[in-house]
C-alpha positions, 0 to 999 in steps of 0.5 A, spaced: 500 500 500 505 504 501 509 503 495 502 504 491 501 511 494 508 513 493 507 511 485 501 515 485 505 521 488 510 521 483 505 520 478 502 527 480 508 530 481 510 528 474 504 531 471 505 538 474 512 538 471 509 536 464 504 542 465 509 547 466 515 544 461 511 540 456 516 534 457 511 528 459 507 525 454 499 525 456 497 518 453 503 515 457 501 518 463 494 515 462 496 508 460 500 508 467 494 510 471 490 505 468 495 500 471 493 502 478 488 499 483 481 502 483 482 505 490 482 512 494 489 514 492 487 512 484 481 517 485 485 522 488 490 522 482 484 522 477 481 528 480 488 532 480 489 530 473 482 533 471 484 540 475 491 540 472 489 538 465 484 544 465 489 549 463 491 546 457 486 540 455 480 542 458 476 537 454 480 531 458 477 534 465 470 532 464 473 525 462 477 524 468 472 527 473 467 523 471 471 516 471 473 519 478 466 520 480 464 513 478 469 509 482 468 514 488 461 512 488 463 505 488 468 506 494 463 510 498 469 515 498 465 522 499 471 526 498 473 523 492 466 525 489 466 532 492 473 533 488 470 530 482 464 535 482 469 541 483 473 539 477 466 538 473 464 545 475 470 548 471 467 545 465 461 548 466 464 555 467 468 554 461 461 553 457 457 558 460 453 553 464 452 557 470 446 553 473 450 547 472 456 550 475 452 552 482 449 545 482 456 542 482 459 547 488 453 546 492 454 539 492 461 539 493 460 544 499 455 540 502 460 534 502 466 538 504 462 541 510 460 534 513 467 532 512 470 539 516 475 539 510 477 547 511 481 547 505 476 544 500 471 548 503 475 555 502 476 553 495 469 552 494 467 558 497 472 562 492 469 559 486 462 560 488 464 568 489 467 568 482 460 565 480 456 570 484 461 576 481 459 573 474 452 574 475 453 581 478 451 579 485 456 582 489 454 582 496 454 574 496 460 574 492 464 578 498 461 574 503 463 568 500 470 570 499 471 573 506 469 566 508 474 563 503 480 568 506 479 566 513 479 559 512 485 560 507 489 564 512 487 558 517 490 553 513 496 557 511 494 556 503 497 562 500 495 560 493 488 560 495 489 566 499 492 569 492 486 567 488 481 570 493 484 577 493 484 577 485 477 575 485 475 580 490 479 585 485 474 583 480 468 585 484 472 592 485 473 592 477 466 590 475 463 596 480 468 601 477 472 602 483 479 601 479 484 604 485 481 599 490 481 593 484 489 595 483 490 594 490 487 587 491 491 585 484 497 587 486 497 583 493 495 577 489 500 578 484 505 578 490 503 572 493 503 568 486 510 570 485 512 568 492 509 561 490 512 561 483 505 560 480 505 562 473 498 561 472 496 566 477 501 571 475 499 571 468 491 572 471 493 577 475 497 581 470 492 580 465 487 583 470 491 589 472 492 590 464 484 591 464 484 596 469 489 600 465 484 599 459 478 602 463 482 608 465 484 609 458 492 608 460 492 604 453 500 603 453 500 601 460 495 596 459 499 593 453 505 592 457 501 588 462 497 584 457 503 582 453 507 580 459 501 576 461 500 573 454 507 571 453 506 567 460 500 563 457 503 562 451 509 559 454 505 554 459 500 553 454 494 556 458 489 554 453 483 556 457 485 563 458 488 565 451 482 567 448 481 572 453 488 574 453 488 575 445 481 579 446 484 584 451 490 586 447 485 587 441 481 591 445 487 596 447 488 597 440 481 598 438 481 603 444 487 607 441 483 607 434 487 602 431 482 597 428 487 594 423 492 592 429 486 590 433 483 585 428 489 580 428 489 579 435 481 578 435 482 573 430 487 569 434 482 568 440 476 566 436 478 559 433 481 557 440 474 559 444 471 555 438 476 549 439 475 549 447 467 550 447 468 556 451 461 560 449 462 566 453 469 567 450 465 566 443 460 571 445 465 576 447 469 575 440 463 576 436 462 582 439 469 584 439 469 583 431 463 587 430 466 593 434 472 592 430 469 592 423 464 598 425 470 602 426 473 600 420 467 602 416 465 595 414 458 595 416 456 588 413 461 584 417 460 588 423 452 586 422 454 579 421 458 578 427 453 582 431 448 577 429 452 571 431 453 575 438 446 576 439 444 569 437 449 566 442 447 571 447 440 569 447 442 562 447 446 563 453 441 567 457 436 561 455 441 556 458 443 560 464 435 561 466 437 566 471 430 565 475 433 558 476 439 560 478 436 565 483 432 559 486 438 555 487 442 560 490 435 562 495 435 554 496 442 554 498 441 560 503 434 557 506 438 551 507 443 555 511 437 558 515 434 551 516 441 548 519 440 554 524 433 552 525 435 545 526 440 547 532 435 551 535 431 545 535 436 541 538 437 546 544 429 545 545 430 538 545 436 539 550 431 544 554 426 538 554 431 533 557 433 538 562 426 539 564 425 531 565 431 530 569 429 536 573 422 533 574 425 526 576 430 529 581 424 533 584 420 526 584 426 523 587 427 528 593 419 528 594 419 521 595 425 521 600 421 527 603 415 523 604 419 517 606 422 521 612 415 524 614 413 517 614 418 515 619 417 521 623 409 520 623 411 513 625 416 516 631 412 521 634 405 519 632 403 526 629 398 524 623 396 531 623 403 534 622 405 529 617 399 530 613 400 538 613 408 536 611 406 532 605 400 537 603 406 542 603 410 538 598 404 536 594 403 544 593 410 545 591 410 539 586 404 542 583 407 549 582 414 546 579 409 543 574 406 549 572 412 553 571 415 547 567 408 547 563 409 555 562 416 554 559 414 548 554 409 553 551 414 559 551 419 554 547 413 551 542 411 559 541 418 560 539 419 554 535 412 557 531 415 564 530 422 561 527 418 557 522 414 563 520 420 566 519 423 561 514 416 561 510 417 569 510 424 568 507 422 563 502 416 568 500 421 574 499 426 570 495 421 568 491 419 575 490 426 577 488 427 572 483 421 574 479 424 581 479 431 579 477 428 575 472 424 581 468 429 586 469 435 581 467 432 580 460 426 585 458 428 592 460 435 591 457 433 590 450 429 597 449 435 600 452 440 596 448 436 598 441 436 605 443 444 605 444 445 601 438 441 606 434 445 612 437 451 609 436 450 608 428 448 615 428 454 618 432 458 614 427 455 617 421 453 609 419 446 612 418 443 618 416 438 623 420 433 621 415 434 613 416 434 615 423 427 618 423 425 612 419 427 608 425 424 613 430 417 610 430 419 603 432 424 606 437 418 610 440 414 604 440 419 600 444 421 605 449 413 605 450 413 598 451 419 599 456 415 604 460 409 600 460 413 594 462 417 598 468 410 601 470 407 594 471 413 592 474 413 598 479 406 597 481 407 589 482 413 590 486 410 596 490 404 591 492 408 585 494 412 590 499 405 592 502 406 599 499 400 601 495 394 604 497 387 603 494 382 609 494 376 607 491 372 613 488 366 613 483 369 612 476 365 613 469 367 607 466 366 609 459 370 615 459 376 611 462 375 606 457 375 611 451 382 614 454 385 607 454 383 605 447 386 612 444 392 611 448 393 604 445 390 606 438 396 606 434 399 599 437 392 597 434 392 600 428 399 597 426 396 590 426 390 593 423 385 591 429 379 595 431 377 597 438 370 598 440 368 601 446 361 599 448 360 601 455 354 605 456 355 613 458 352 612 464 356 606 467 359 607 474 363 603 478 366 604 485 374 603 484 381 606 485 381 610 478 389 609 477 388 601 478 382 600 474 386 604 468 392 599 469 387 593 469 384 595 463 390 597 459 393 591 461 387 587 458 386 591 452 394 590 450 394 583 452 388 582 447 392 586 441 398 582 442 394 575 441 389 578 436 391 577 428 391 582 423 384 584 421 381 582 428 377 586 433 377 588 441 371 590 444 370 592 451 363 592 454 359 592 461 353 589 464 350 589 471 351 582 474 346 584 480 343 590 483 350 592 486 355 589 481 358 590 474 361 586 470 366 589 465 368 584 459 374 585 454 373 580 448 378 579 442 377 575 436 384 572 437 388 566 437 385 563 444 388 559 449 387 551 451 384 550 458 391 548 461 394 555 459 387 558 462 388 554 469 395 557 470 394 564 468 393 567 476 397 562 480 402 566 484 407 560 483 407 559 476 411 565 472 411 564 464 411 568 458 408 567 451 410 571 445 404 575 441 402 573 434 408 578 431 413 575 436 411 581 441 414 580 448 411 581 455 414 581 462 409 576 464 407 580 470 401 584 467 395 578 468 398 577 475 398 584 477 391 585 474 388 579 478 391 583 485 388 590 483 381 587 482 382 583 489 384 590 492 378 593 489 373 588 492 372 585 485 375 579 482 378 577 475 376 571 471 377 568 463 374 564 458 377 562 452 378 556 447 383 555 441 382 559 435 375 562 438 378 568 442 378 570 449 374 574 454 376 577 460 371 579 466 372 584 471 367 584 477 367 590 481 362 594 485 357 599 482 357 606 484 
């Protein structure tokens, strides 16, 4: 066994030498490793190979990690399983599969915590911090990095400490605190050079170059980027080479020299494609588009912009930010549940203490009774002994009452903790919905406006062409304003900040105002709008909230009605006290399964309109909440290809 472990040690040491100096053949190492017994030392060697191969041959990493996981499972070797999860997370990060990366980190962290492996816990926290930074969750990123730094110091891991310092520098860079970012990068660089870690040195030099680029100190940026590229090329640091080439290309583009920028961009893209790094491919397409735009080659610029947008949308769909936020929330809730479990154990200890106390009291009372009995036997004073026993009985009753009160208090606190955990889940769910909408819907109109203004500034289009786009742009900005208004109203209602002020509302005038507001959108789709509400119809409701409900429903009807259709708004009296407003369209309709999901709070979905129109998915949820706030209700009737009718029931005024 000792000889075998020594062999594995020298095998790993040989691989380190190969990564640094390219002196050992990879295939030969794999054949040697296959000759070893499948034990824990073999699993450890596979996991080390997976991590070491990542920089030069990332395609090998997943194979090594999967093999290690399979053998570790058969051996019930928990640390080996956790290490394989960590290695697999590197590939998920490379390919931009951030949900899978977070899942691997949470799985490995749970195992490392059960083993109390402080160094591995710190390493996982460090990687999670980088992921949170990628998702712009800087608060969570700082929290886990500070935990990692504390553990790295405790385990005297200088390489790990340097990694966390560099990644905190990334947070400062992303939040544009360039001076602070430089301080962290230089601290990390000092540690990396002390440990002679060339990969870490190359990363730090590259990041310092990015800071100088942001400060528009292009010559200084080139010095650091060129030094970083030289190291990466020498050690065959393939997974980071695309970023190195792209950063140098950006510097030349910033200096107004697109012809010198293009060769570096063209070197980075093939490597990104070969190693399957979707984030690097996305950045390369955007960089190519910017370079060709600067060169005045708008055909190529537009081609690469299409590639960039296609890959960006693919990554956004794959990332599924809502799912990512849910996983992160589950992790935080699990931490809270662990705290609650500790409280429950404290409660169990308290109950045990109570039982011991009661047993002790019963024992001493029994002894007292026996003494009283002996005294009674001795002095024959039945009355006195009876009174003494009575006194002890009252004492036992008093103690029991106090213990009962303590137990009720503990149960009340346990219920309070459970309610707190439930509230936390609701808050996290609300935050997830907000982040999901903000991360996609609200950015597209702004990006369109920025792109059009950039083309106008670069004289890529004339002012006449700009005016042709302005109507579409105005429509997009109007959609942005409407979506933002819905979002703010919904968020305010979720946070109990909205007030409902019922008043007498003339329904015909309110509907007429809404239809005029939406007339242009309807006309663009050749859809007719009809106001069949009687002039004398009045309801009791908050005017602004009712306007928001009707506007959302009519907008929804236009969205799902084809050209040549119509939307009709009418009102009837359901009873002497209630009015029913109906919004009827001749659109594409819905099946019953879709109808059943419309107003469920725990179901959030979006459907494109007849012309591919997008929405936030909040409109109908907001309409339902506003109807309930106004002592009313909202329901829908629909069949596929037979149109849809939304009904709003409100009190008559």
